[in-house]
C-alpha positions as CSV (number, residue, x, y, z in Angstrom):
1,X,19.8,-6.4,19.5
2,X,18.6,-4.3,16.6
3,X,19.2,-5.2,13.1
4,X,20.3,-2.8,10.1
5,X,20.0,-3.3,6.5
6,X,23.2,-1.7,3.8
7,X,21.8,-1.0,0.8
8,X,26.0,-1.7,-0.5
9,X,26.4,-4.5,1.4
10,X,24.8,-8.1,1.4
11,X,25.5,-8.2,5.5
12,X,23.2,-7.7,8.2
13,X,23.9,-5.5,10.5
14,X,23.9,-7.0,14.1
15,X,23.6,-4.1,17.2
16,X,24.1,-4.7,20.3
17,X,21.2,-2.1,22.6
18,X,22.3,-1.1,26.0
19,X,20.7,-3.4,27.5
20,X,22.2,-6.3,25.4
21,X,26.0,-5.1,26.5
22,X,25.3,-6.1,30.0
23,X,24.7,-9.8,28.6
24,X,27.8,-10.2,26.8
25,X,26.1,-8.8,23.2
26,X,28.6,-8.3,20.4
27,X,28.2,-6.2,17.6
28,X,28.6,-8.2,14.4
29,X,28.0,-7.8,10.3
30,X,26.3,-11.4,9.5
31,X,26.6,-12.2,6.3
32,X,24.0,-13.3,3.7
33,X,23.3,-17.1,2.5
34,X,24.4,-16.7,-1.1
35,X,28.3,-16.2,-0.7
36,X,28.5,-15.3,-4.3
37,X,26.6,-12.3,-4.0
38,X,29.4,-10.8,-1.1
39,X,30.8,-8.2,-3.3
40,X,27.7,-7.0,-5.3
41,X,25.5,-3.8,-4.1
42,X,22.1,-5.0,-2.2
43,X,20.1,-2.3,-2.5
44,X,18.6,-3.0,0.7
45,X,16.6,-0.1,2.2
46,X,15.0,-1.7,4.8
47,X,14.3,-4.4,7.9
48,X,11.1,-5.2,10.1
49,X,10.4,-8.1,12.4
50,X,7.1,-10.2,11.8
51,X,6.8,-10.7,15.8
52,X,3.6,-14.0,14.1
53,X,6.0,-16.1,12.9
54,X,8.9,-15.0,14.2
55,X,10.7,-13.6,11.0
56,X,12.6,-10.3,9.1
57,X,11.2,-8.5,5.8
58,X,14.3,-7.3,4.2
59,X,13.6,-4.9,1.3
60,X,15.7,-4.3,-2.0
61,X,14.9,-0.8,-3.7
62,X,14.6,-1.9,-6.9
63,X,16.4,-5.1,-9.2
64,X,16.4,-5.8,-12.5
65,X,14.1,-7.5,-14.8
66,X,13.7,-8.9,-17.8
67,X,12.4,-5.7,-19.5
68,X,14.3,-2.8,-20.0
69,X,14.0,0.2,-18.3
70,X,11.5,-1.2,-15.8
71,X,12.3,-2.2,-12.2
72,X,10.8,-3.6,-9.5
73,X,11.5,-3.8,-5.8
74,X,12.0,-7.3,-4.2
75,X,11.6,-8.6,-0.3
76,X,13.1,-11.1,1.6
77,X,11.4,-13.1,4.5
78,X,14.1,-13.9,6.2
79,X,14.7,-16.2,9.3
80,X,17.9,-15.1,11.7
81,X,19.2,-17.7,14.0
82,X,22.8,-16.1,16.1
83,X,23.8,-19.4,17.3
84,X,23.4,-20.4,13.9
85,X,26.9,-21.3,11.8
86,X,24.8,-19.9,8.9
87,X,22.2,-17.0,11.1
88,X,20.6,-15.8,8.1
89,X,18.0,-18.4,6.3
90,X,16.2,-17.1,3.2
91,X,12.6,-18.9,3.3
92,X,11.3,-16.6,0.8
93,X,11.7,-14.0,-2.2
94,X,9.0,-12.2,-3.1
95,X,8.9,-9.7,-6.0
96,X,6.6,-6.6,-5.9
97,X,4.2,-5.7,-8.4
98,X,5.0,-2.4,-8.9
99,X,7.0,-1.4,-11.5
100,X,9.3,1.7,-11.1
101,X,11.7,4.1,-14.0
102,X,14.8,3.8,-12.2
103,X,17.0,1.6,-10.2
104,X,17.5,3.9,-7.3
105,X,13.5,5.4,-7.1
106,X,11.8,2.6,-5.7
107,X,11.1,1.3,-1.8
108,X,12.8,2.8,0.6
109,X,11.4,2.1,3.9
110,X,8.7,-1.4,5.2
111,X,7.2,-2.0,8.6
112,X,5.3,-5.2,9.5
113,X,2.0,-3.7,11.4
114,X,-0.8,-6.0,12.5
115,X,-4.2,-4.1,12.6
116,X,-5.4,-4.8,16.8
117,X,-9.3,-5.1,15.7
118,X,-9.1,-7.2,12.8
119,X,-5.8,-9.3,13.1
120,X,-4.8,-9.2,9.9
121,X,-1.9,-7.9,9.2
122,X,0.4,-5.7,6.5
123,X,3.3,-5.3,5.2
124,X,3.5,-1.6,4.0
125,X,6.5,-0.2,2.2
126,X,7.7,3.8,1.5
127,X,8.0,4.4,-2.1
128,X,10.7,7.0,-2.9
129,X,9.9,10.7,-2.8
130,X,6.3,9.5,-2.9
131,X,6.6,9.2,-6.4
132,X,4.7,5.5,-6.6
133,X,2.1,5.5,-9.9
134,X,-0.9,3.8,-9.0
135,X,-1.1,3.5,-13.2
136,X,2.0,1.0,-12.7
137,X,0.0,-2.0,-11.8
């Protein structure tokens, strides 16, 4: 099973791999638990798996803040259980302490990695066109 996100939808695509298709796997769209967001653009730009806690991180490129012309990215930690009636559960949401000047120039992807020697884990985010200003924080 491969999970994908869409920047214009609060759904997560669950797509069967060729191996999964041999087990009667079915492609599906998983609805976000907050149904009031169903018709809004999610700004989702990346999803990555955390094998340590069996969860996923989902990045929103940017969301509005209370400050004029200041946007920040947001990361959800979710659990996906396909057999549940509500397959997506939001465990946590964290706004990234990094300012962006427009709503379409934020986080474009992310990856969860664990350093083999130290055992430390990191959530890495890719900044669109590599224009993250280090003076932003």
